[in-house]
C-alpha positions in Angstrom: -28.5 -14.5 -12.4 -26.1 -11.9 -10.9 -24.5 -9.4 -13.7 -21.6 -7.1 -13.3 -20.2 -4.3 -15.2 -16.5 -3.3 -15.7 -15.5 0.5 -15.6 -12.2 0.6 -17.4 -10.6 -1.1 -20.0 -6.9 -0.2 -19.3 -4.4 -3.0 -18.0 -6.4 -4.0 -14.9 -10.0 -3.7 -16.6 -8.9 -6.1 -19.5 -7.2 -8.4 -17.0 -10.3 -8.6 -15.3 -12.0 -9.0 -18.4 -10.1 -11.8 -19.4 -9.6 -13.7 -16.1 -13.5 -13.8 -15.4 -14.2 -14.9 -19.3 -10.9 -17.6 -18.7 -12.2 -19.1 -15.8 -16.2 -18.1 -15.4 -17.8 -22.0 -15.4 -15.5 -22.6 -12.5 -16.0 -19.5 -11.0 -20.1 -20.2 -11.0 -19.0 -23.7 -10.0 -16.8 -23.0 -7.0 -19.1 -19.9 -5.7 -22.6 -21.1 -6.1 -23.6 -18.6 -8.0 -24.6 -17.6 -12.2 -22.6 -14.5 -12.8 -22.0 -12.8 -16.2 -20.7 -9.8 -17.2 -22.9 -7.3 -19.3 -21.3 -3.9 -19.8 -17.2 -2.9 -20.0 -17.6 0.8 -20.1 -14.5 2.8 -21.7 -14.7 6.0 -24.3 -12.0 4.3 -26.3 -13.3 1.4 -29.1 -11.9 -1.9 -28.9 -12.8 -3.6 -32.4 -11.8 -7.1 -32.9 -12.5 -8.6 -29.2 -14.4 -11.2 -28.7 -16.4 -9.4 -26.1 -16.8 -6.0 -28.2 -20.5 -5.8 -28.0 -20.2 -5.6 -23.9 -18.4 -1.9 -24.4 -20.4 1.2 -23.7 -19.5 4.5 -23.7 -22.5 5.9 -21.2 -22.4 5.3 -17.3 -26.1 5.7 -17.7 -26.2 2.4 -19.6 -24.9 0.9 -16.2 -26.7 2.9 -13.9 -30.2 2.2 -15.4 -30.0 -1.3 -15.8 -31.8 -3.2 -12.6 -29.8 -6.5 -14.1 -26.4 -5.1 -13.1 -26.0 -5.3 -9.3 -22.2 -5.3 -8.9 -19.9 -2.6 -10.6 -16.0 -3.1 -10.9 -14.6 0.4 -11.0 -10.3 -0.1 -12.6 -10.3 3.7 -14.4 -7.8 4.7 -11.5 -7.6 8.7 -10.2 -10.4 10.1 -8.6 -12.5 11.6 -11.3 -14.7 10.7 -12.7 -14.0 7.4 -11.0 -15.5 9.1 -7.7 -18.8 10.1 -9.3 -19.2 6.9 -11.5 -18.7 4.9 -8.2 -21.1 7.3 -6.1 -23.5 7.4 -8.3 -23.8 3.4 -8.8 -24.0 3.3 -4.9 -26.9 5.4 -4.7 -28.4 3.3 -7.3 -28.1 0.2 -4.7 -25.5 -1.7 -6.7 -22.5 -2.5 -5.0 -18.9 -1.7 -6.4 -15.7 -3.0 -6.1 -12.9 -1.1 -6.6 -8.5 -1.4 -7.4 -8.2 2.5 -7.2 -6.4 2.9 -3.9 -6.4 6.7 -4.2 -10.2 6.9 -4.5 -10.3 4.6 -1.4 -7.7 6.6 0.8 -9.0 10.0 -0.4 -12.8 9.2 -0.3 -13.5 5.3 1.4 -15.0 7.0 4.3 -17.9 8.9 2.2 -18.5 5.9 -0.1 -18.7 3.4 2.6 -21.3 5.6 4.1 -23.3 5.6 0.5 -23.1 1.5 0.4 -24.5 1.5 4.1 -26.9 3.7 3.2 -28.3 2.1 0.1 -27.8 -1.4 1.5 -24.7 -2.5 -0.8 -21.4 -2.6 -0.3 -17.9 -0.8 -1.4 -15.3 -3.3 -1.7 -11.2 -2.7 -2.4 -9.3 -5.7 -1.6 -7.6 -5.1 -4.8 -6.3 -1.1 -3.6 -4.0 -2.2 -1.1 -1.9 -5.6 -2.1 -2.8 -6.7 -5.2 -3.2 -10.2 -5.2 -2.2 -10.3 -1.5 -5.4 -10.8 0.4 -5.1 -8.5 3.5 -9.2 -6.5 3.6 -10.7 -9.6 4.0 -8.4 -11.0 6.7 -8.7 -7.8 8.7 -12.2 -7.6 8.8 -13.0 -11.0 9.0 -10.3 -13.7 9.9 -8.5 -11.3 12.4 -12.0 -9.4 13.6 -11.6 -11.1 17.4 -8.0 -9.2 17.7 -6.8 -6.1 18.8 -4.8 -4.8 16.0 -1.1 -3.1 17.5 0.7 -2.6 14.3 0.9 -3.3 10.8 4.2 -2.7 8.3 4.7 -3.9 5.4 6.3 -3.5 1.3 3.6 -1.9 -0.2 5.4 -0.9 -3.7 6.9 -3.5 -6.2 8.5 -0.3 -7.8 10.7 0.9 -5.0 11.3 -3.0 -3.5 12.7 -3.6 -7.2 14.4 -0.7 -7.3 16.5 -1.5 -3.7 17.0 -4.7 -4.8 19.3 -4.0 -7.4 21.0 -1.6 -5.2 21.7 -4.1 -2.9 22.0 -7.2 -4.9 23.9 -5.7 -7.9 24.9 -2.6 -6.2 23.3 -0.6 -9.3 22.9 3.5 -8.5 19.4 4.7 -7.6 18.9 6.4 -11.3 20.3 2.9 -13.1 17.8 0.4 -11.4 15.0 3.2 -12.0 16.0 3.3 -15.3 16.2 -0.6 -15.5 12.8 -0.5 -13.7 11.4 1.7 -16.2 12.8 -0.6 -19.4 10.9 -3.2 -17.6 7.5 -1.8 -17.2 7.8 -1.6 -13.0 7.9 2.1 -13.1 6.1 4.7 -14.7 8.1 7.7 -17.0 7.1 10.0 -14.5 7.8 7.6 -11.0 7.2 10.2 -8.7 4.1 8.2 -7.3 6.4 5.2 -6.7 10.1 6.6 -5.4 8.2 9.1 -3.7 6.0 7.6 -1.7 2.8 8.4 -2.7 1.5 5.2 -3.4 2.8 3.0 -0.5 1.3 6.4 1.8 -2.4 5.7 0.1 -2.2 2.1 1.1 -0.9 2.7 4.5 -3.8 5.1 4.9 -6.5 2.1 3.8 -5.1 -0.2 5.8 -4.8 2.1 8.9 -8.2 3.7 8.6 -9.5 -0.2 8.5 -7.5 -1.6 11.3 -8.5 1.2 13.8 -11.7 2.9 12.8 -11.4 6.4 11.4 -10.3 7.7 8.2 -6.8 8.4 7.7 -6.1 11.0 4.5 -3.0 10.7 3.1 -2.0 13.9 4.0 -1.7 13.4 7.5 0.7 10.9 7.0 4.4 11.6 7.1 5.8 10.4 3.7 9.7 10.2 2.5 10.5 8.1 -0.3 13.8 6.8 -1.8 15.4 9.5 -4.3 18.0 10.3 -1.3 19.1 7.0 -0.9 22.8 6.1 -1.4 24.8 3.0 -2.2 26.6 4.0 1.0 23.3 3.4 2.8 23.0 -0.1 1.8 26.1 -1.3 2.6 25.6 -0.3 6.0 22.5 -1.9 6.3 24.2 -4.9 5.2 26.9 -4.7 7.7 24.3 -4.3 10.2 23.2 -7.5 9.2 20.0 -6.4 7.7 18.4 -4.3 4.5 16.7 -1.2 3.6 13.0 -1.2 2.5 10.7 1.3 2.2 8.1 0.6 4.8 4.5 1.7 5.1 3.3 1.4 9.0 0.8 2.1 11.2 1.1 1.4 15.0 -1.1 2.1 17.7 0.4 3.8 21.0 -0.1 3.5 24.6 -2.1 6.6 24.6 -4.5 5.2 22.2 -3.2 7.4 19.2 -1.9 5.9 16.3 1.0 6.5 14.1 1.5 5.5 10.5 4.3 6.7 8.6 6.1 6.0 4.8 9.9 6.4 5.0 12.7 3.9 4.0 13.8 1.7 7.1 16.9 -0.3 8.2 15.3 -4.0 8.2 16.9 -6.7 10.2 17.9 -9.7 9.3 15.5 -11.6 11.6 12.4 -10.0 10.6 11.1 -11.7 6.9 10.5 -8.4 5.5 14.1 -8.1 5.2 14.2 -10.9 2.5 11.4 -9.9 0.3 12.9 -8.8 -3.4 12.2 -8.0 -6.8 8.7 -6.6 -7.4 7.2 -8.7 -4.3 5.1 -6.7 -1.5 4.7 -8.6 2.3 2.8 -6.6 4.8 3.2 -7.9 8.5 0.4 -7.4 11.2 0.7 -8.0 14.6 -2.4 -8.6 17.0 -2.5 -9.4 21.1 -4.3 -12.8 20.1 -1.9 -14.0 17.6 1.3 -12.2 17.7 2.5 -11.7 14.3 0.8 -13.0 10.8 2.8 -12.2 7.1 1.0 -12.0 3.7 3.1 -11.9 0.8 2.7 -12.0 -2.7 2.7 -10.0 -6.1 1.6 -6.7 -5.1 0.5 -5.3 -8.5 -0.2 -6.7 -12.0 -2.6 -7.1 -14.5 -3.9 -10.4 -13.3 -2.8 -10.2 -9.8 -5.1 -7.5 -9.4 -7.8 -8.9 -11.5 -7.8 -11.9 -9.4 -8.4 -9.7 -6.2 -11.0 -7.0 -8.2 -12.9 -10.6 -8.9 -13.0 -11.9 -5.9 -15.0 -8.8 -4.6 -16.9 -9.2 -7.0 -18.1 -12.8 -6.2 -18.1 -11.5 -2.5 -20.7 -8.8 -3.2 -22.5 -11.1 -5.6 -23.6 -13.6 -3.2 -24.2 -11.1 -0.4 -27.5 -8.9 -0.3 -26.7 -6.8 2.2 -24.2 -4.3 3.7 -21.1 -6.2 5.3 -20.7 -3.9 8.7 -17.0 -5.2 9.8 -15.4 -3.7 6.3 -16.5 -0.1 7.4 -14.8 2.9 9.0 -15.8 6.6 10.6 -15.1 10.0 8.7 -12.5 12.1 10.4 -13.1 15.5 10.8 -9.2 16.1 12.4 -6.3 14.3 12.7 -5.7 14.6 16.8 -5.6 10.9 16.9 -2.9 10.6 14.8 0.6 11.3 16.9 2.9 13.7 15.5 5.7 11.3 14.0 8.5 13.7 15.5 7.4 12.6 19.2 7.9 9.1 18.3 10.5 7.0 19.9 12.8 5.7 17.2 16.5 4.7 16.9 18.2 5.7 13.6 20.8 4.9 11.3 23.1 8.0 11.2 26.1 8.4 8.2 28.2 11.8 9.2 31.0 13.4 7.2 34.1 15.2 9.4 33.0 14.0 12.7 35.1 12.1 15.9 33.7 9.4 18.2 34.0 12.0 21.0 31.9 14.6 19.4 28.9 11.6 18.6 29.6 10.3 22.0 29.3 14.0 23.3 25.7 14.1 21.7 24.6 10.4 21.7 26.2 8.9 24.5 27.0 5.2 23.6 26.1 3.9 19.7 26.4 1.0 17.7 29.4 1.6 15.1 29.4 0.6 11.8 31.7 -0.2 9.0 31.6 -1.1 5.2 34.4 -1.3 2.6 36.0 1.3 1.3 34.8 3.6 4.1 36.2 6.5 3.8 38.5 7.9 6.9 36.2 10.8 7.7 33.4 9.2 7.4 31.3 7.9 10.4 28.1 5.2 10.5 26.4 4.6 13.5 23.0 3.2 15.4 21.5 5.8 18.1 20.1 4.7 21.3 16.0 4.9 21.3 14.8 8.6 22.0 12.4 10.9 20.8 12.8 11.8 16.7 12.6 15.5 17.6 15.9 15.2 19.9 17.7 13.1 17.8 16.9 15.2 15.0 18.1 18.4 17.3 21.6 16.6 18.1 22.2 15.8 14.2 22.1 19.5 13.3 25.4 20.0 15.1 26.9 17.3 12.6 27.6 17.3 9.1 24.6 14.5 8.1 25.0 12.6 5.1 22.2 10.1 5.4 19.8 9.3 7.7 17.5 6.1 8.2 14.9 5.0 10.6 15.3 1.4 12.1 11.6 -0.8 12.1 10.8 -2.1 15.2 8.7 -5.1 15.0 
């Protein structure tokens, strides 16, 4: 019999327990293992639950119990989660986590600890909720050179942008609705400023390219500056504005990870992903493009991914070496985003077409309903971002957004 413990009984933790107990018989039958839940760690009391006898407030009960071979960490945050996870790995207990901040900041160290103690550190639930992406990258697509990953990695921002696109809500009103519906926290900064998506693209970049990418090394922009005018111009162009986390391998071997709003053309599947759904597109030399789509967050979708890893760990008695990457001592393998070649949407006030032509040459002009006479919007030709930015300093810029080219 394999026994596991759950660290944390919040939204995801309670969902993990609920889903396991509901489907326990089916899980064991399909996976050909005898898996059971032994402990739930939480400092709070939960009287009256059908599994109240499984709670403990002492991590040592789990660490010192040799029957427990797998631990699901669903506490969130770095501390004390990091200390508990590292202690479990050092005891040879595999750990599965939904904690994207932990993996993005400490992943290389925790993967090494797992390897050193012949167990596993797994994190399918950290990046796409119920969407399988980590396992396909390390397994199904392992024969390919990954060249680019781009995706809608945050459901809250995608919900807000959907309301701005389809119902012409302002950013402020759409955010307020997201908060009322429970999609956004009271303090929504991690979502709307891009930090959540940044952690996820760090994880995907590290796994795809083999070196740990730390969040501090990734250029990150959120959606707080987007306006309905920008949304309207995107629609007139034939696409949509989406917050995109992306990483691309460049010709010189460097990679360029980034989180920022993008104009996504209507031919790209990412443009049509709405509401709280996520979508991740992966490009590689052997398969061109594949798309992963589904619910990227939520109690049961995330619990589903956590339990998938728990089952995988329970079936393996050695480290899965394909889910590894090296630590990085510096960011010399990451390109400066200002050096990247981009096309950019620009909205300016008080400039004429002659002035724009003098700076940018031929551009693609956009129009929208209600466009003021003194407002111009256009798409630049491809150039280094630093060159475009330098030219824009000569204009009264109201908005600018990169295009997603993939």
